[in-house]
Short mmCIF file of the C-alpha atoms (twelve columns), coordinates in Angstrom:
data_MODEL
# 
_entry.id   MODEL 
# 
loop_
_atom_site.group_PDB 
_atom_site.id 
_atom_site.type_symbol 
_atom_site.label_atom_id 
_atom_site.label_alt_id 
_atom_site.label_comp_id 
_atom_site.label_asym_id 
_atom_site.label_seq_id 
_atom_site.Cartn_x 
_atom_site.Cartn_y 
_atom_site.Cartn_z 
_atom_site.pdbx_PDB_model_num 
ATOM 1   C CA . UNK A 1   0.000   0.000   0.000   1 
ATOM 2   C CA . UNK A 2   2.607   2.551   1.018   1 
ATOM 3   C CA . UNK A 3   4.475   2.249   -2.250  1 
ATOM 4   C CA . UNK A 4   1.422   3.634   -4.044  1 
ATOM 5   C CA . UNK A 5   1.455   6.865   -2.047  1 
ATOM 6   C CA . UNK A 6   3.216   9.800   -3.588  1 
ATOM 7   C CA . UNK A 7   5.215   11.630  -0.887  1 
ATOM 8   C CA . UNK A 8   3.265   14.738  0.135   1 
ATOM 9   C CA . UNK A 9   6.438   16.813  0.171   1 
ATOM 10  C CA . UNK A 10  7.260   15.989  -3.476  1 
ATOM 11  C CA . UNK A 11  5.857   18.929  -5.485  1 
ATOM 12  C CA . UNK A 12  6.697   17.572  -8.944  1 
ATOM 13  C CA . UNK A 13  6.242   14.101  -10.357 1 
ATOM 14  C CA . UNK A 14  9.784   12.796  -11.143 1 
ATOM 15  C CA . UNK A 15  8.478   11.293  -14.361 1 
ATOM 16  C CA . UNK A 16  7.373   14.751  -15.495 1 
ATOM 17  C CA . UNK A 17  10.954  15.928  -14.903 1 
ATOM 18  C CA . UNK A 18  12.170  13.150  -17.210 1 
ATOM 19  C CA . UNK A 19  9.586   14.091  -19.827 1 
ATOM 20  C CA . UNK A 20  10.678  17.724  -19.684 1 
ATOM 21  C CA . UNK A 21  14.283  16.569  -20.062 1 
ATOM 22  C CA . UNK A 22  13.382  14.573  -23.166 1 
ATOM 23  C CA . UNK A 23  11.593  17.599  -24.605 1 
ATOM 24  C CA . UNK A 24  14.736  19.676  -23.997 1 
ATOM 25  C CA . UNK A 25  16.890  17.070  -25.753 1 
ATOM 26  C CA . UNK A 26  14.474  17.054  -28.694 1 
ATOM 27  C CA . UNK A 27  14.702  20.854  -28.867 1 
ATOM 28  C CA . UNK A 28  18.509  20.842  -28.866 1 
ATOM 29  C CA . UNK A 29  19.144  17.639  -30.817 1 
ATOM 30  C CA . UNK A 30  16.097  16.764  -32.924 1 
ATOM 31  C CA . UNK A 31  16.287  13.635  -35.052 1 
ATOM 32  C CA . UNK A 32  16.669  14.427  -38.746 1 
ATOM 33  C CA . UNK A 33  16.726  12.505  -42.031 1 
ATOM 34  C CA . UNK A 34  17.749  8.862   -41.483 1 
ATOM 35  C CA . UNK A 35  17.815  9.267   -37.703 1 
ATOM 36  C CA . UNK A 36  14.247  10.592  -37.807 1 
ATOM 37  C CA . UNK A 37  13.123  7.512   -39.749 1 
ATOM 38  C CA . UNK A 38  14.772  5.207   -37.217 1 
ATOM 39  C CA . UNK A 39  13.215  7.079   -34.281 1 
ATOM 40  C CA . UNK A 40  9.806   7.060   -35.983 1 
ATOM 41  C CA . UNK A 41  9.981   3.299   -36.566 1 
ATOM 42  C CA . UNK A 42  11.110  2.666   -33.001 1 
ATOM 43  C CA . UNK A 43  8.303   4.895   -31.719 1 
ATOM 44  C CA . UNK A 44  5.725   2.940   -33.730 1 
ATOM 45  C CA . UNK A 45  7.003   -0.340  -32.293 1 
ATOM 46  C CA . UNK A 46  7.058   1.160   -28.789 1 
ATOM 47  C CA . UNK A 47  3.417   2.244   -29.030 1 
ATOM 48  C CA . UNK A 48  2.328   -1.236  -30.139 1 
ATOM 49  C CA . UNK A 49  4.340   -2.768  -27.274 1 
ATOM 50  C CA . UNK A 50  2.770   -0.380  -24.751 1 
ATOM 51  C CA . UNK A 51  -0.762  -1.368  -25.729 1 
ATOM 52  C CA . UNK A 52  0.192   -5.034  -25.710 1 
ATOM 53  C CA . UNK A 53  1.308   -4.575  -22.096 1 
ATOM 54  C CA . UNK A 54  -1.910  -2.697  -21.297 1 
ATOM 55  C CA . UNK A 55  -3.858  -5.735  -22.433 1 
ATOM 56  C CA . UNK A 56  -1.592  -8.199  -20.620 1 
ATOM 57  C CA . UNK A 57  -1.857  -6.289  -17.335 1 
ATOM 58  C CA . UNK A 58  -5.554  -5.472  -17.267 1 
ATOM 59  C CA . UNK A 59  -7.497  -8.137  -15.419 1 
ATOM 60  C CA . UNK A 60  -10.760 -8.623  -17.305 1 
ATOM 61  C CA . UNK A 61  -12.093 -10.939 -14.598 1 
ATOM 62  C CA . UNK A 62  -11.628 -8.368  -11.840 1 
ATOM 63  C CA . UNK A 63  -13.208 -5.695  -14.025 1 
ATOM 64  C CA . UNK A 64  -16.241 -7.918  -14.657 1 
ATOM 65  C CA . UNK A 65  -16.472 -8.711  -10.925 1 
ATOM 66  C CA . UNK A 66  -16.834 -4.998  -10.297 1 
ATOM 67  C CA . UNK A 67  -19.941 -4.725  -12.454 1 
ATOM 68  C CA . UNK A 68  -22.122 -5.193  -9.372  1 
ATOM 69  C CA . UNK A 69  -21.288 -1.545  -8.569  1 
ATOM 70  C CA . UNK A 70  -22.385 -0.501  -12.032 1 
ATOM 71  C CA . UNK A 71  -23.888 2.870   -11.045 1 
ATOM 72  C CA . UNK A 72  -20.506 4.107   -9.834  1 
ATOM 73  C CA . UNK A 73  -18.679 2.922   -12.937 1 
ATOM 74  C CA . UNK A 74  -21.264 4.407   -15.301 1 
ATOM 75  C CA . UNK A 75  -20.894 7.713   -13.426 1 
ATOM 76  C CA . UNK A 76  -17.106 7.692   -13.819 1 
ATOM 77  C CA . UNK A 77  -17.332 6.758   -17.510 1 
ATOM 78  C CA . UNK A 78  -19.874 9.531   -18.074 1 
ATOM 79  C CA . UNK A 79  -17.542 12.056  -16.446 1 
ATOM 80  C CA . UNK A 80  -14.553 10.820  -18.469 1 
ATOM 81  C CA . UNK A 81  -16.080 10.391  -21.910 1 
ATOM 82  C CA . UNK A 82  -19.129 12.683  -21.857 1 
ATOM 83  C CA . UNK A 83  -18.761 15.622  -19.440 1 
ATOM 84  C CA . UNK A 84  -15.053 16.164  -20.114 1 
ATOM 85  C CA . UNK A 85  -15.509 16.225  -23.931 1 
ATOM 86  C CA . UNK A 86  -18.498 18.579  -23.632 1 
ATOM 87  C CA . UNK A 87  -16.341 21.006  -21.641 1 
ATOM 88  C CA . UNK A 88  -13.620 20.589  -24.255 1 
ATOM 89  C CA . UNK A 89  -16.059 21.479  -27.015 1 
ATOM 90  C CA . UNK A 90  -17.238 24.510  -25.025 1 
ATOM 91  C CA . UNK A 91  -13.632 25.726  -24.867 1 
ATOM 92  C CA . UNK A 92  -13.807 26.222  -28.642 1 
ATOM 93  C CA . UNK A 93  -15.180 29.669  -27.826 1 
ATOM 94  C CA . UNK A 94  -11.700 30.608  -26.531 1 
ATOM 95  C CA . UNK A 95  -10.176 30.360  -30.031 1 
ATOM 96  C CA . UNK A 96  -8.430  32.512  -31.176 1 
ATOM 97  C CA . UNK A 97  -8.599  35.120  -28.403 1 
ATOM 98  C CA . UNK A 98  -7.225  32.924  -25.602 1 
ATOM 99  C CA . UNK A 99  -5.996  29.722  -27.263 1 
ATOM 100 C CA . UNK A 100 -4.540  29.071  -30.680 1 
ATOM 101 C CA . UNK A 101 -6.190  26.403  -32.803 1 
ATOM 102 C CA . UNK A 102 -3.350  23.834  -32.284 1 
ATOM 103 C CA . UNK A 103 -3.428  24.332  -28.498 1 
ATOM 104 C CA . UNK A 104 -7.194  23.974  -28.512 1 
ATOM 105 C CA . UNK A 105 -6.897  20.708  -30.448 1 
ATOM 106 C CA . UNK A 106 -4.524  19.441  -27.765 1 
ATOM 107 C CA . UNK A 107 -6.916  20.577  -25.031 1 
ATOM 108 C CA . UNK A 108 -9.839  18.835  -26.718 1 
ATOM 109 C CA . UNK A 109 -7.759  15.678  -27.114 1 
ATOM 110 C CA . UNK A 110 -6.935  15.843  -23.388 1 
ATOM 111 C CA . UNK A 111 -10.659 15.681  -22.589 1 
ATOM 112 C CA . UNK A 112 -11.012 12.467  -24.634 1 
ATOM 113 C CA . UNK A 113 -8.265  10.465  -22.880 1 
ATOM 114 C CA . UNK A 114 -9.226  7.719   -20.373 1 
ATOM 115 C CA . UNK A 115 -8.818  8.118   -16.629 1 
ATOM 116 C CA . UNK A 116 -5.761  7.089   -14.642 1 
ATOM 117 C CA . UNK A 117 -5.512  3.845   -12.708 1 
ATOM 118 C CA . UNK A 118 -2.687  4.003   -10.175 1 
ATOM 119 C CA . UNK A 119 -2.985  7.595   -9.026  1 
ATOM 120 C CA . UNK A 120 -6.782  7.234   -8.715  1 
ATOM 121 C CA . UNK A 121 -6.213  4.243   -6.437  1 
ATOM 122 C CA . UNK A 122 -3.484  5.976   -4.453  1 
ATOM 123 C CA . UNK A 123 -5.472  9.149   -3.781  1 
ATOM 124 C CA . UNK A 124 -8.651  7.192   -3.031  1 
ATOM 125 C CA . UNK A 125 -6.693  5.137   -0.505  1 
ATOM 126 C CA . UNK A 126 -5.146  8.206   1.148   1 
ATOM 127 C CA . UNK A 127 -8.590  9.821   1.434   1 
ATOM 128 C CA . UNK A 128 -10.049 6.584   2.876   1 
ATOM 129 C CA . UNK A 129 -12.427 6.042   0.002   1 
ATOM 130 C CA . UNK A 130 -13.662 2.947   -1.822  1 
ATOM 131 C CA . UNK A 131 -10.384 1.549   -3.171  1 
ATOM 132 C CA . UNK A 132 -11.813 -1.573  -4.902  1 
ATOM 133 C CA . UNK A 133 -14.248 0.683   -6.759  1 
ATOM 134 C CA . UNK A 134 -11.376 2.945   -7.843  1 
ATOM 135 C CA . UNK A 135 -9.519  -0.106  -9.177  1 
ATOM 136 C CA . UNK A 136 -12.490 -1.233  -11.262 1 
ATOM 137 C CA . UNK A 137 -13.356 2.302   -12.405 1 
ATOM 138 C CA . UNK A 138 -9.810  2.911   -13.634 1 
ATOM 139 C CA . UNK A 139 -9.728  -0.484  -15.347 1 
ATOM 140 C CA . UNK A 140 -13.064 0.115   -17.088 1 
ATOM 141 C CA . UNK A 141 -11.932 3.543   -18.242 1 
ATOM 142 C CA . UNK A 142 -8.687  2.176   -19.695 1 
ATOM 143 C CA . UNK A 143 -10.487 -0.687  -21.406 1 
ATOM 144 C CA . UNK A 144 -13.147 1.561   -22.936 1 
ATOM 145 C CA . UNK A 145 -10.631 4.277   -23.813 1 
ATOM 146 C CA . UNK A 146 -8.609  2.027   -26.110 1 
ATOM 147 C CA . UNK A 147 -11.590 2.015   -28.471 1 
ATOM 148 C CA . UNK A 148 -13.536 5.149   -27.547 1 
ATOM 149 C CA . UNK A 149 -10.741 7.745   -27.400 1 
ATOM 150 C CA . UNK A 150 -9.608  7.276   -31.033 1 
ATOM 151 C CA . UNK A 151 -13.230 7.193   -32.229 1 
ATOM 152 C CA . UNK A 152 -14.131 10.356  -30.320 1 
ATOM 153 C CA . UNK A 153 -10.996 12.032  -31.665 1 
ATOM 154 C CA . UNK A 154 -11.977 11.078  -35.210 1 
ATOM 155 C CA . UNK A 155 -15.479 12.520  -34.748 1 
ATOM 156 C CA . UNK A 156 -14.717 15.655  -32.714 1 
ATOM 157 C CA . UNK A 157 -11.357 16.648  -34.151 1 
ATOM 158 C CA . UNK A 158 -12.123 15.622  -37.717 1 
ATOM 159 C CA . UNK A 159 -9.507  16.647  -40.243 1 
ATOM 160 C CA . UNK A 160 -7.897  19.029  -37.753 1 
ATOM 161 C CA . UNK A 161 -6.365  16.263  -35.677 1 
ATOM 162 C CA . UNK A 162 -4.196  14.651  -38.277 1 
ATOM 163 C CA . UNK A 163 -6.240  14.175  -41.381 1 
ATOM 164 C CA . UNK A 164 -8.474  11.313  -40.224 1 
ATOM 165 C CA . UNK A 165 -9.447  8.880   -42.949 1 
ATOM 166 C CA . UNK A 166 -10.099 5.188   -43.467 1 
ATOM 167 C CA . UNK A 167 -6.349  4.690   -43.599 1 
ATOM 168 C CA . UNK A 168 -5.893  6.601   -40.320 1 
ATOM 169 C CA . UNK A 169 -8.517  4.496   -38.568 1 
ATOM 170 C CA . UNK A 170 -6.896  1.318   -39.897 1 
ATOM 171 C CA . UNK A 171 -3.573  2.505   -38.454 1 
ATOM 172 C CA . UNK A 172 -5.258  3.104   -35.093 1 
ATOM 173 C CA . UNK A 173 -6.750  -0.384  -35.101 1 
ATOM 174 C CA . UNK A 174 -3.475  -2.069  -36.071 1 
ATOM 175 C CA . UNK A 175 -1.252  -0.047  -33.758 1 
ATOM 176 C CA . UNK A 176 -3.500  0.284   -30.690 1 
ATOM 177 C CA . UNK A 177 -6.407  -2.137  -30.667 1 
ATOM 178 C CA . UNK A 178 -4.791  -5.272  -32.127 1 
ATOM 179 C CA . UNK A 179 -1.823  -5.279  -29.678 1 
ATOM 180 C CA . UNK A 180 -4.221  -4.612  -26.785 1 
ATOM 181 C CA . UNK A 181 -6.480  -7.526  -27.740 1 
ATOM 182 C CA . UNK A 182 -3.414  -9.737  -28.226 1 
ATOM 183 C CA . UNK A 183 -2.281  -8.883  -24.701 1 
ATOM 184 C CA . UNK A 184 -5.720  -9.756  -23.320 1 
ATOM 185 C CA . UNK A 185 -5.790  -13.068 -25.216 1 
ATOM 186 C CA . UNK A 186 -2.267  -14.034 -24.118 1 
ATOM 187 C CA . UNK A 187 -2.781  -12.838 -20.537 1 
ATOM 188 C CA . UNK A 188 -3.733  -16.379 -19.503 1 
ATOM 189 C CA . UNK A 189 -0.216  -17.574 -20.335 1 
ATOM 190 C CA . UNK A 190 1.948   -14.500 -19.775 1 
ATOM 191 C CA . UNK A 191 0.054   -12.849 -16.903 1 
ATOM 192 C CA . UNK A 192 2.255   -14.525 -14.308 1 
ATOM 193 C CA . UNK A 193 5.444   -13.463 -16.073 1 
ATOM 194 C CA . UNK A 194 4.193   -9.875  -16.351 1 
ATOM 195 C CA . UNK A 195 3.284   -9.827  -12.648 1 
ATOM 196 C CA . UNK A 196 6.659   -11.252 -11.569 1 
ATOM 197 C CA . UNK A 197 8.640   -8.792  -13.690 1 
ATOM 198 C CA . UNK A 198 6.357   -5.784  -13.203 1 
ATOM 199 C CA . UNK A 199 9.171   -3.507  -12.044 1 
ATOM 200 C CA . UNK A 200 11.462  -4.272  -14.993 1 
ATOM 201 C CA . UNK A 201 8.648   -4.061  -17.533 1 
ATOM 202 C CA . UNK A 202 7.559   -0.815  -15.893 1 
ATOM 203 C CA . UNK A 203 10.959  0.689   -16.632 1 
ATOM 204 C CA . UNK A 204 10.778  -0.616  -20.197 1 
ATOM 205 C CA . UNK A 205 7.393   0.868   -21.014 1 
ATOM 206 C CA . UNK A 206 8.176   4.153   -19.277 1 
ATOM 207 C CA . UNK A 207 11.236  4.290   -21.482 1 
ATOM 208 C CA . UNK A 208 9.013   3.578   -24.473 1 
ATOM 209 C CA . UNK A 209 6.801   6.533   -23.579 1 
ATOM 210 C CA . UNK A 210 9.886   8.757   -23.360 1 
ATOM 211 C CA . UNK A 211 10.842  7.576   -26.851 1 
ATOM 212 C CA . UNK A 212 7.364   8.459   -28.134 1 
ATOM 213 C CA . UNK A 213 7.677   11.943  -26.620 1 
ATOM 214 C CA . UNK A 214 11.132  12.436  -28.157 1 
ATOM 215 C CA . UNK A 215 9.858   11.388  -31.587 1 
ATOM 216 C CA . UNK A 216 6.849   13.732  -31.386 1 
ATOM 217 C CA . UNK A 217 8.729   16.779  -30.127 1 
ATOM 218 C CA . UNK A 218 11.682  16.152  -32.415 1 
ATOM 219 C CA . UNK A 219 9.421   16.112  -35.468 1 
ATOM 220 C CA . UNK A 220 7.701   19.230  -34.186 1 
ATOM 221 C CA . UNK A 221 11.044  21.045  -33.912 1 
ATOM 222 C CA . UNK A 222 12.117  20.045  -37.421 1 
ATOM 223 C CA . UNK A 223 8.787   21.278  -38.835 1 
ATOM 224 C CA . UNK A 224 8.914   24.533  -36.834 1 
ATOM 225 C CA . UNK A 225 5.715   23.782  -34.900 1 
ATOM 226 C CA . UNK A 226 6.974   25.414  -31.688 1 
ATOM 227 C CA . UNK A 227 7.441   28.794  -33.323 1 
ATOM 228 C CA . UNK A 228 3.664   29.134  -33.140 1 
ATOM 229 C CA . UNK A 229 3.525   29.045  -29.325 1 
ATOM 230 C CA . UNK A 230 4.248   32.098  -27.167 1 
ATOM 231 C CA . UNK A 231 4.748   32.258  -23.365 1 
ATOM 232 C CA . UNK A 232 1.504   34.220  -23.090 1 
ATOM 233 C CA . UNK A 233 -0.412  31.437  -24.849 1 
ATOM 234 C CA . UNK A 234 1.131   28.836  -22.549 1 
ATOM 235 C CA . UNK A 235 0.071   30.879  -19.528 1 
ATOM 236 C CA . UNK A 236 -3.438  31.116  -20.923 1 
ATOM 237 C CA . UNK A 237 -3.479  27.342  -21.463 1 
ATOM 238 C CA . UNK A 238 -2.509  26.762  -17.830 1 
ATOM 239 C CA . UNK A 239 -5.326  29.044  -16.700 1 
ATOM 240 C CA . UNK A 240 -7.878  27.237  -18.848 1 
ATOM 241 C CA . UNK A 241 -6.726  23.863  -17.558 1 
ATOM 242 C CA . UNK A 242 -6.926  25.050  -13.947 1 
ATOM 243 C CA . UNK A 243 -10.558 26.034  -14.523 1 
ATOM 244 C CA . UNK A 244 -11.243 22.700  -16.263 1 
ATOM 245 C CA . UNK A 245 -9.804  20.715  -13.344 1 
ATOM 246 C CA . UNK A 246 -11.698 22.797  -10.754 1 
ATOM 247 C CA . UNK A 247 -14.991 22.304  -12.601 1 
ATOM 248 C CA . UNK A 248 -14.505 18.533  -12.865 1 
ATOM 249 C CA . UNK A 249 -13.483 18.177  -9.217  1 
ATOM 250 C CA . UNK A 250 -16.617 20.072  -8.154  1 
ATOM 251 C CA . UNK A 251 -18.936 18.211  -10.543 1 
ATOM 252 C CA . UNK A 252 -17.664 14.762  -9.544  1 
ATOM 253 C CA . UNK A 253 -17.951 15.496  -5.808  1 
ATOM 254 C CA . UNK A 254 -21.265 17.341  -5.621  1 
ATOM 255 C CA . UNK A 255 -22.780 15.454  -8.555  1 
ATOM 256 C CA . UNK A 256 -22.036 12.128  -6.851  1 
ATOM 257 C CA . UNK A 257 -23.631 13.460  -3.678  1 
ATOM 258 C CA . UNK A 258 -26.760 14.473  -5.619  1 
ATOM 259 C CA . UNK A 259 -26.901 10.954  -7.079  1 
ATOM 260 C CA . UNK A 260 -27.009 9.496   -3.569  1 
ATOM 261 C CA . UNK A 261 -23.519 7.965   -3.312  1 
ATOM 262 C CA . UNK A 262 -21.918 7.559   0.114   1 
ATOM 263 C CA . UNK A 263 -18.697 9.306   1.109   1 
ATOM 264 C CA . UNK A 264 -16.371 6.421   0.171   1 
ATOM 265 C CA . UNK A 265 -17.937 6.100   -3.278  1 
ATOM 266 C CA . UNK A 266 -17.879 9.874   -3.820  1 
ATOM 267 C CA . UNK A 267 -14.140 9.882   -3.195  1 
ATOM 268 C CA . UNK A 268 -13.574 7.135   -5.782  1 
ATOM 269 C CA . UNK A 269 -15.784 8.964   -8.279  1 
ATOM 270 C CA . UNK A 270 -13.999 12.269  -7.724  1 
ATOM 271 C CA . UNK A 271 -10.476 10.928  -8.177  1 
ATOM 272 C CA . UNK A 272 -11.276 8.515   -11.022 1 
ATOM 273 C CA . UNK A 273 -13.649 10.877  -12.823 1 
ATOM 274 C CA . UNK A 274 -11.570 14.069  -12.731 1 
ATOM 275 C CA . UNK A 275 -8.193  12.833  -13.979 1 
ATOM 276 C CA . UNK A 276 -6.657  11.921  -17.317 1 
ATOM 277 C CA . UNK A 277 -4.004  9.315   -18.094 1 
ATOM 278 C CA . UNK A 278 -0.687  10.600  -19.406 1 
ATOM 279 C CA . UNK A 279 0.544   7.050   -20.032 1 
ATOM 280 C CA . UNK A 280 -2.419  6.215   -22.281 1 
ATOM 281 C CA . UNK A 281 -2.690  9.635   -23.914 1 
ATOM 282 C CA . UNK A 282 0.910   10.075  -25.078 1 
ATOM 283 C CA . UNK A 283 1.119   7.028   -27.370 1 
ATOM 284 C CA . UNK A 284 -2.425  7.632   -28.654 1 
ATOM 285 C CA . UNK A 285 -1.475  11.180  -29.631 1 
ATOM 286 C CA . UNK A 286 1.554   9.873   -31.514 1 
ATOM 287 C CA . UNK A 287 -0.742  7.764   -33.678 1 
ATOM 288 C CA . UNK A 288 -3.566  10.275  -34.041 1 
ATOM 289 C CA . UNK A 289 -1.700  13.522  -34.674 1 
ATOM 290 C CA . UNK A 290 1.516   12.623  -36.475 1 
ATOM 291 C CA . UNK A 291 3.652   15.752  -36.980 1 
ATOM 292 C CA . UNK A 292 1.338   17.809  -34.750 1 
ATOM 293 C CA . UNK A 293 1.702   15.419  -31.781 1 
ATOM 294 C CA . UNK A 294 4.127   17.667  -29.890 1 
ATOM 295 C CA . UNK A 295 1.522   20.414  -29.441 1 
ATOM 296 C CA . UNK A 296 -1.255  17.861  -28.954 1 
ATOM 297 C CA . UNK A 297 0.417   16.288  -25.898 1 
ATOM 298 C CA . UNK A 298 1.508   19.560  -24.276 1 
ATOM 299 C CA . UNK A 299 -1.908  20.267  -22.650 1 
ATOM 300 C CA . UNK A 300 -2.044  16.680  -21.377 1 
ATOM 301 C CA . UNK A 301 1.434   16.886  -19.829 1 
ATOM 302 C CA . UNK A 302 0.568   20.147  -18.046 1 
ATOM 303 C CA . UNK A 303 -2.815  18.838  -16.872 1 
ATOM 304 C CA . UNK A 304 -1.231  15.632  -15.572 1 
ATOM 305 C CA . UNK A 305 1.118   17.488  -13.247 1 
ATOM 306 C CA . UNK A 306 -1.599  19.894  -12.142 1 
ATOM 307 C CA . UNK A 307 -4.034  17.106  -11.284 1 
ATOM 308 C CA . UNK A 308 -1.439  15.263  -9.195  1 
ATOM 309 C CA . UNK A 309 -0.574  18.326  -7.132  1 
ATOM 310 C CA . UNK A 310 -4.184  19.395  -6.548  1 
ATOM 311 C CA . UNK A 311 -5.512  15.896  -5.844  1 
ATOM 312 C CA . UNK A 312 -2.686  15.224  -3.370  1 
ATOM 313 C CA . UNK A 313 -3.877  18.179  -1.297  1 
ATOM 314 C CA . UNK A 314 -7.524  17.161  -1.554  1 
ATOM 315 C CA . UNK A 315 -6.784  13.539  -0.601  1 
ATOM 316 C CA . UNK A 316 -4.824  14.647  2.466   1 
ATOM 317 C CA . UNK A 317 -7.667  16.876  3.617   1 
ATOM 318 C CA . UNK A 318 -10.272 14.186  3.034   1 
ATOM 319 C CA . UNK A 319 -8.242  11.751  5.171   1 
ATOM 320 C CA . UNK A 320 -8.618  14.100  8.148   1 
ATOM 321 C CA . UNK A 321 -12.407 14.387  7.846   1 
ATOM 322 C CA . UNK A 322 -14.162 13.075  10.985  1 
ATOM 323 C CA . UNK A 323 -16.465 11.128  8.670   1 
ATOM 324 C CA . UNK A 324 -13.441 9.253   7.266   1 
ATOM 325 C CA . UNK A 325 -12.854 7.448   10.572  1 
ATOM 326 C CA . UNK A 326 -16.437 6.177   10.642  1 
ATOM 327 C CA . UNK A 327 -16.617 5.077   7.003   1 
ATOM 328 C CA . UNK A 328 -13.365 3.406   5.906   1 
ATOM 329 C CA . UNK A 329 -13.885 0.515   3.477   1 
ATOM 330 C CA . UNK A 330 -11.627 -2.494  3.373   1 
ATOM 331 C CA . UNK A 331 -8.949  -2.464  0.727   1 
ATOM 332 C CA . UNK A 332 -9.365  -5.247  -1.798  1 
ATOM 333 C CA . UNK A 333 -6.639  -7.808  -2.286  1 
ATOM 334 C CA . UNK A 334 -6.506  -6.981  -5.968  1 
ATOM 335 C CA . UNK A 335 -5.033  -3.510  -5.395  1 
ATOM 336 C CA . UNK A 336 -1.762  -4.202  -7.133  1 
ATOM 337 C CA . UNK A 337 -3.561  -5.226  -10.301 1 
ATOM 338 C CA . UNK A 338 -4.912  -1.714  -10.629 1 
ATOM 339 C CA . UNK A 339 -1.550  -0.283  -11.571 1 
ATOM 340 C CA . UNK A 340 -1.315  1.500   -14.856 1 
ATOM 341 C CA . UNK A 341 1.356   0.674   -17.430 1 
ATOM 342 C CA . UNK A 342 4.665   0.635   -15.663 1 
ATOM 343 C CA . UNK A 343 2.990   2.111   -12.643 1 
ATOM 344 C CA . UNK A 344 2.605   5.321   -14.600 1 
ATOM 345 C CA . UNK A 345 -0.284  7.400   -13.272 1 
# 
């Protein structure tokens, strides 16, 4: 349990520091010509491997066992794939006065990404909420997001995202869905191996995500994408994302109360329904946006760090509520299975 808790004194996720470092390397030493082709091919293979591991790690049986709490899971899915996208579409009114079109596309993509698994579990546990429900909610969101996020992106972003077409959708299926299904099918035979070597495989797929980020930002530098972003626009993006996070935190908490959920369930709904997965979103953006992926993932990277910092404070406060001592659910034995890819939140 303790290894899932992020230290309260740690203001920045160390993985974000690594991502920023990779972005800096891409800015100084972008891959060009033959090197760019090699990096692009390696990135494609890395994305397929990541989704294969997603499938191999996600316990379908445990997810199905959680269906008895279907109202909670439907609520989280509605927040993730309905309310979030609606807010993203509403933000279209901020273009071009507050956000540029490319930054808005990245913001809208952020609202389509599935929820986190590990950090939702960790914060729910700290706040003394319904941890088993958080495990199932995160698992459902990841499972649904493999299919729904690319489809929503194709519908809502249209040609702006990366020129969606039948060929683009075929690429999504081959690079994301097929490896995921293969992982699920082979889980019966390789699940034990994956569980025993979780730490090593976690380092491997975190490294793969770093490679995806380098490929995206490197291509963006070569094409001059970053010349279109000013510090003022970045500041505006941060402000918009802060409002987005505040709205979702309020809606998930008070909305769950209005729906009649108890305190423990409300905590799980708030943490699972208000966050977005960096680990799932980064490789998806690489497939969906191509050369524009560097700007597309920037809003997600900023939102990821913001949500961790804000939710850490909220979870700590919730743990001190007098009501928390009277309503503390047991933690399910399947907690470890709720980890995201490589433990990435």
